[in-house]
C-alpha positions as CSV (number, residue, x, y, z in Angstrom):
1,M,66.9,68.5,73.7
2,Q,64.9,71.6,73.0
3,T,66.7,75.0,73.5
4,P,65.4,76.8,76.6
5,R,63.3,79.8,75.9
6,P,64.2,82.9,77.8
7,L,61.7,84.6,80.2
8,P,62.5,88.3,80.0
9,G,63.9,89.7,83.2
10,T,64.1,86.5,85.2
11,S,65.6,83.3,83.7
12,G,65.2,80.6,81.1
13,R,62.2,78.4,80.6
14,V,62.4,74.8,79.8
15,S,59.5,72.9,78.2
16,R,58.1,69.8,79.9
17,R,59.6,67.6,77.2
18,A,63.0,69.1,77.6
19,F,62.8,68.9,81.4
20,V,62.0,65.2,81.5
21,A,64.7,64.5,79.0
22,G,67.1,66.4,81.1
23,A,66.2,64.3,84.1
24,A,66.7,61.1,82.2
25,A,70.2,62.3,81.1
26,S,71.0,63.8,84.6
27,V,72.0,67.1,83.1
28,V,71.2,70.7,84.3
29,T,68.1,72.2,82.7
30,A,68.2,75.5,84.7
31,V,69.3,78.8,83.2
32,A,71.1,81.4,85.4
33,S,69.1,84.4,86.5
34,P,70.8,87.8,86.3
35,T,68.6,89.2,89.1
36,W,68.0,86.4,91.6
37,A,65.3,87.3,94.1
38,A,62.8,85.6,96.4
39,A,59.4,84.9,94.9
40,D,56.7,87.4,96.0
41,D,55.2,86.4,99.4
42,A,57.5,83.4,99.4
43,R,57.1,82.8,103.2
44,A,53.4,81.8,103.0
45,R,53.6,79.8,99.8
46,F,55.5,76.6,100.6
47,H,55.8,74.0,103.3
48,S,59.4,73.2,104.3
49,V,60.4,69.7,105.6
50,G,63.7,69.5,107.4
51,R,65.9,72.0,109.3
52,V,66.0,75.4,107.6
53,R,66.9,78.9,108.6
54,R,64.4,81.6,107.5
55,A,65.4,85.1,106.4
56,A,63.3,88.2,106.6
57,D,62.7,88.2,102.9
58,G,61.1,84.8,102.9
59,T,64.0,82.8,101.6
60,V,65.4,79.9,103.6
61,Q,68.9,78.4,103.9
62,Y,69.7,74.8,104.8
63,S,72.5,72.2,104.6
64,W,71.3,68.8,105.9
65,P,70.4,66.2,103.2
66,G,66.8,65.5,102.3
67,V,65.4,69.0,103.0
68,C,62.4,69.5,100.8
69,F,59.9,72.2,99.9
70,E,56.3,71.6,98.9
71,G,53.9,73.9,97.1
72,R,50.6,74.1,95.2
73,F,49.9,76.0,92.0
74,R,47.3,76.4,89.4
75,G,48.4,76.8,85.8
76,T,50.5,75.4,83.0
77,G,54.0,75.8,84.7
78,V,56.0,76.6,87.7
79,G,59.4,78.1,88.4
80,I,61.8,77.1,91.2
81,V,63.9,79.9,92.7
82,L,67.3,78.6,93.9
83,D,70.7,79.9,94.8
84,D,73.0,76.8,95.2
85,A,76.1,75.8,93.2
86,D,76.8,72.7,95.3
87,N,73.8,70.5,95.7
88,D,71.5,68.4,93.4
89,Y,67.7,68.5,93.6
90,D,64.8,66.5,92.3
91,V,61.7,68.3,91.1
92,Q,58.5,66.4,91.5
93,I,55.1,67.3,89.9
94,D,52.0,65.6,91.2
95,G,54.1,62.9,92.8
96,T,56.3,62.1,89.8
97,T,59.9,63.1,89.5
98,A,60.1,65.4,86.5
99,A,63.7,66.6,86.6
100,T,67.0,66.6,88.4
101,L,68.7,70.0,88.9
102,V,72.5,69.4,89.1
103,T,74.3,72.2,91.1
104,P,71.8,74.8,89.6
105,G,73.5,77.9,90.9
106,R,71.6,81.2,91.0
107,T,68.6,80.3,88.9
108,V,64.9,80.3,88.3
109,S,64.2,76.9,86.7
110,W,60.9,76.4,84.8
111,L,58.7,73.5,84.1
112,D,55.8,74.2,81.8
113,G,53.5,72.6,79.3
114,L,51.4,71.2,82.1
115,P,47.6,70.8,82.0
116,D,45.9,74.1,83.1
117,T,44.7,72.8,86.5
118,E,45.9,72.6,90.1
119,H,49.2,70.8,90.7
120,R,51.5,70.0,93.6
121,V,55.3,70.6,93.3
122,R,58.0,69.2,95.5
123,L,61.7,70.2,95.5
124,V,64.0,67.9,97.4
125,K,67.7,68.2,98.2
126,R,69.4,65.0,97.2
127,T,72.9,65.6,98.5
128,E,75.0,66.5,101.5
129,S,76.6,69.9,101.9
130,P,78.2,70.3,105.3
131,W,80.6,72.9,103.9
132,T,78.0,75.3,102.6
133,A,74.3,76.2,102.6
134,G,71.8,76.2,99.8
135,R,69.1,78.9,99.5
136,F,65.5,78.5,98.3
137,G,63.4,81.5,97.3
138,G,60.0,79.9,96.6
139,F,57.9,78.8,93.7
140,V,56.7,81.1,90.9
141,A,53.6,80.6,88.7
142,A,53.9,80.7,84.9
143,P,52.0,83.6,83.3
144,G,48.3,83.2,83.8
145,G,48.8,80.9,86.8
146,V,48.9,81.4,90.5
147,I,50.8,80.0,93.5
148,L,48.2,78.6,95.9
149,A,48.3,78.4,99.7
150,R,51.0,76.1,101.0
151,P,50.2,72.5,101.8
152,R,49.4,71.7,105.4
153,A,52.1,70.1,107.5
154,R,51.5,66.4,108.1
155,S,50.4,65.3,111.5
156,R,52.9,62.5,111.7
157,Q,56.6,63.4,112.2
158,I,59.7,61.2,112.3
159,E,63.4,62.1,112.6
160,F,66.4,60.1,111.3
161,I,69.8,60.7,112.8
162,G,72.9,59.0,111.4
163,D,75.9,58.8,109.1
164,S,76.4,58.0,105.4
165,F,74.0,55.0,105.6
166,T,71.2,57.4,106.7
167,A,72.2,60.2,104.3
168,G,72.1,57.9,101.2
169,Y,75.8,58.2,100.3
170,G,76.2,56.9,96.7
171,N,72.9,54.9,96.9
172,V,71.9,55.3,93.2
173,S,75.2,54.3,91.7
174,G,74.8,50.6,91.0
175,T,78.6,50.2,91.2
176,R,80.9,50.5,94.2
177,D,83.6,52.5,92.2
178,C,82.0,55.8,91.4
179,S,85.1,57.5,90.1
180,S,84.0,57.1,86.5
181,N,80.2,57.6,86.8
182,G,80.0,61.1,88.3
183,G,81.3,60.6,91.8
184,V,79.4,60.4,95.1
185,N,77.2,63.5,94.8
186,R,75.8,62.6,91.3
187,N,75.0,59.2,92.7
188,S,73.4,60.1,96.0
189,N,69.7,60.7,96.7
190,A,68.5,61.3,100.2
191,D,64.9,61.0,99.0
192,L,65.5,57.3,98.3
193,T,66.9,56.4,101.6
194,F,65.3,53.9,104.0
195,G,64.2,56.9,106.2
196,A,62.5,58.8,103.4
197,L,60.9,55.7,102.1
198,T,59.5,54.8,105.5
199,A,58.3,58.3,106.2
200,R,56.4,58.4,102.9
201,K,54.7,55.1,103.7
202,L,53.6,56.6,107.0
203,D,52.6,59.9,105.3
204,A,54.9,61.7,107.8
205,D,57.0,64.8,107.6
206,F,60.6,63.9,108.3
207,Q,64.1,65.2,109.0
208,I,67.3,63.4,107.8
209,N,70.0,64.8,110.1
210,A,72.9,62.7,108.8
211,F,76.6,63.4,108.2
212,S,78.8,60.9,106.3
213,G,81.9,59.8,108.0
214,L,81.0,60.8,111.5
215,G,80.4,58.7,114.6
216,M,79.2,59.2,118.1
217,V,82.7,59.6,119.5
218,R,85.0,58.4,116.7
219,N,84.9,59.2,113.0
220,Y,85.8,56.9,110.1
221,N,89.3,55.6,110.5
222,G,89.9,58.0,113.4
223,T,89.9,61.1,111.2
224,N,89.0,64.6,112.4
225,A,89.6,63.7,116.0
226,G,88.5,67.1,117.3
227,A,84.8,66.7,116.2
228,D,82.2,64.0,115.9
229,F,78.5,63.9,115.0
230,R,77.5,65.6,118.3
231,T,79.5,68.6,117.3
232,Y,77.1,69.3,114.5
233,Y,73.7,67.9,115.6
234,D,72.4,71.1,117.2
235,R,73.1,73.2,114.0
236,A,70.8,74.3,111.3
237,L,73.7,75.3,109.0
238,L,76.5,72.8,109.4
239,H,79.3,75.0,108.2
240,I,78.7,77.7,110.7
241,E,80.5,77.0,114.0
242,G,78.2,77.8,116.9
243,D,75.1,77.9,114.8
244,V,72.0,76.6,116.8
245,W,68.8,75.3,115.3
246,R,65.8,76.6,117.1
247,K,63.2,73.9,117.2
248,P,59.9,75.2,116.0
249,D,56.9,74.6,118.2
250,S,55.4,72.6,115.4
251,W,58.2,70.0,115.4
252,H,57.3,67.1,117.7
253,P,58.6,63.8,116.1
254,R,56.8,60.7,117.6
255,V,59.8,58.6,116.5
256,V,63.5,59.3,116.3
257,V,65.7,56.7,114.7
258,I,69.4,57.0,115.6
259,G,72.0,55.2,113.5
260,L,75.4,56.1,114.9
261,G,78.2,53.6,115.4
262,I,79.3,52.3,112.0
263,N,82.1,54.8,111.8
264,D,83.0,54.3,115.5
265,F,83.7,50.6,115.1
266,S,84.1,49.7,111.4
267,T,87.9,50.4,111.2
268,P,90.6,49.3,113.6
269,L,92.1,51.8,116.1
270,N,95.2,53.6,114.9
271,P,98.3,54.5,116.9
272,G,97.9,57.8,118.6
273,E,94.1,57.7,119.0
274,R,92.5,58.5,122.3
275,W,91.5,54.9,122.9
276,T,94.1,52.2,123.1
277,T,91.7,49.3,123.2
278,E,88.3,48.5,121.7
279,G,87.0,48.2,125.3
280,A,88.0,51.8,126.0
281,L,86.3,52.9,122.8
282,V,83.1,51.0,123.7
283,A,83.0,52.6,127.2
284,A,83.4,56.1,125.7
285,Y,80.8,55.3,123.0
286,E,78.2,54.1,125.5
287,S,78.7,57.0,127.8
288,A,78.3,59.5,125.0
289,Y,75.3,57.7,123.6
290,H,73.5,58.0,127.0
291,G,74.2,61.7,127.0
292,F,72.9,62.0,123.5
293,L,69.7,60.1,124.4
294,D,69.3,62.4,127.4
295,K,69.5,65.4,125.0
296,L,66.8,63.9,122.8
297,R,64.6,63.0,125.7
298,A,64.8,66.6,127.1
299,R,64.1,68.1,123.6
300,Y,61.2,65.9,122.6
301,G,59.7,64.8,125.9
302,P,58.7,61.4,127.4
303,R,56.2,60.3,124.7
304,T,58.7,60.2,121.8
305,F,60.0,56.7,120.9
306,L,63.8,56.7,120.6
307,V,65.1,53.8,118.3
308,V,68.7,52.8,118.7
309,A,69.7,51.2,115.5
310,A,72.6,48.9,114.7
311,T,73.6,46.7,111.8
312,R,76.2,44.0,111.1
313,L,79.9,44.9,110.8
314,G,82.3,42.4,109.3
315,N,85.1,43.1,111.7
316,T,83.4,43.3,115.1
317,T,80.3,42.7,117.0
318,A,81.0,45.7,119.4
319,F,78.5,47.9,117.6
320,A,75.5,45.6,118.0
321,E,76.5,44.6,121.6
322,A,77.1,48.1,122.8
323,T,73.8,49.5,121.4
324,R,71.9,46.6,123.0
325,R,73.4,47.3,126.4
326,I,72.5,50.9,126.0
327,V,68.9,50.1,125.5
328,E,68.9,47.6,128.4
329,E,70.3,50.3,130.7
330,R,67.7,52.8,129.6
331,S,65.0,50.3,130.5
332,R,66.6,49.7,133.9
333,R,66.4,53.5,134.4
334,G,62.7,53.4,133.7
335,D,62.5,54.7,130.1
336,D,60.4,52.1,128.2
337,R,60.4,54.2,125.0
338,V,63.9,53.4,124.0
339,S,64.1,50.4,121.7
340,H,66.8,48.4,119.9
341,W,66.5,47.8,116.2
342,Y,69.1,45.5,114.6
343,Y,68.8,45.2,110.9
344,D,70.5,42.8,108.4
345,D,69.3,40.8,105.4
346,P,70.8,38.4,102.9
347,G,69.5,40.5,100.1
348,L,71.7,43.5,100.9
349,D,74.2,44.0,98.0
350,F,76.0,47.2,99.1
351,L,76.4,48.3,95.5
352,G,76.4,52.0,96.3
353,C,79.6,54.0,96.1
354,D,82.4,52.7,98.3
355,W,80.4,49.6,99.5
356,H,77.4,51.7,100.7
357,P,73.8,50.5,100.6
358,S,72.2,50.7,97.2
359,V,68.7,51.8,96.4
360,N,67.7,48.1,96.6
361,D,69.3,47.9,100.0
362,H,67.4,51.0,101.2
363,R,64.1,49.5,100.1
364,I,64.9,46.3,102.1
365,V,66.0,48.2,105.2
366,S,62.9,50.4,104.9
367,G,60.7,47.3,104.9
368,L,62.5,46.0,108.0
369,L,62.0,49.3,109.7
370,D,58.3,49.4,108.7
371,E,57.9,46.0,110.4
372,F,59.8,47.2,113.5
373,L,57.7,50.4,113.9
374,A,54.5,48.4,113.4
375,G,55.4,46.6,116.6
376,L,55.6,49.8,118.7
377,P,52.5,51.2,120.4
378,L,52.8,54.4,118.4
379,R,49.1,55.4,118.2
380,W,49.8,58.1,115.7
């Protein structure tokens, strides 16, 4: 790999050849910046997709997976201003992934050697980080170039709510034991989940509001009994207790896909948990789910389609049955825009970390979701 060339006063610069090689080898190609600062006029120069918290200086913070930033520039190179020692990112130029930044830290990472013309750049957060926030400071043009006006927001919008299946936990691993191939984070990519794949086919902006291990009322194997997914859903920054995401006026998803229940039901109840029987757990789950749907309906209005998703569990049918009853009850209450989507396929291999869906599985599930959405009267 070519040695990065320093850019005086800011960071290191990496040639296009070195950047692509770095992506293929999954190694960091960013060089630390001694004076990290937001790019000039950062606020007006990129389009953000996902929940973010904006600062007065134009930077943004975020912690949900799949958050991405899109920009346009003219010239032979672009720099990415980041302050994040926990997450991994993909950098895409003109629709093609050019590099993966692994826990880049406080950096300005450069991609140059491009044709001297107009380009699109997209930075996407691959990983989960409920314990901390990343910070993005904008895009910087290489000498002689210019950052152009930000891309327009897409008219279509879709939100995905869920757990590790929705977040893309370990989906690019190719093996269920990730202890020797980099661990879960190195093998996760929210941009290759079924939600992201479907959103791109629809040319829709999207949110992936997913948190591995959490359920609607019960977390995986009964852990962390004092919290569940609902504890965190209203937050922009997951690690800040009491944080509240302020929905911008521009965010009106036409579809919200909810995938919560795998962690509630995939493991047997343990002694000392709040519920002594599966029936009691089911009753609590259904009651909480209705409350969550009420919240979504109040937030997004009567025109948004709420999709209650479920999949097969090897140990019980309670998940599928409970979600079906929930949708039937919503229909009886007069809400005909709540639908049940059950997905399963013999081609699913669960070769992601810890028996999670693989990239192959996410492609299959995305196709099933495409078919399901095609049957709704969306009229985008």
